[in-house]
Phi, psi and omega in degrees: 000130181281135179260160177305318181298326178295318180291318178298316179296319178298318177298314180298331180272359176101004179294147184256359176206157180157150180199156168234190181298326187237004186217136179207154177254134170226106183066241180257021182235137174253127182244149174242121176065010176137175183294343181289344182224084172287129179278318186205152172242130182265133179234145180273137174219109180052269182233025182209180176247148170233165190224145166257126186247143175287125182274348181283156174248134186248314180203172177298319181294316179296322176299322176295319177300315181297315180294320178296322178296314180302319176295316184295330181270003177091019175096182186293343179297340180262007177261123180265342182197143171242126182225155178288164183310314185293347177256351180300323181304325181300335186257353182296335182285342183274145176238347182231148179303320183299329178295321178293320179295317179297316179300319179297317178295320180295331182274358179266000000 
C-alpha cells in the first residue's frame, strides 16, 4: 500500500505521477484532496528542483502534507515562492525557475 510519504518523496525526486487516497501527483503539481488544492508546483533549475508552495492552510491533514513536503524537498531554501490557492493556477504553466523569473520581470 502506497503511503502519503511515498508520494511526497516521489514528487520531491521528480516523479510525474503517483497517488494515495488523498494525495496525488499530476505532472509537476502535487495535490491534496483534489484539483482544488495544489500543494506545490515543481520547477527545474540547472541540476535541481525548486518549488512554488501553496501558502494557504486547508485542513490539519493538508498541513501535515505540506510540512512533509517541505522536509522532503530539503527545507524552505528550495522554495522560490509561496502563493495562495487562487494564484497557484498562474504558475502551473511553468516548468523552469527562469520562466517564473522572466514573468516577474515582465510584471514590473
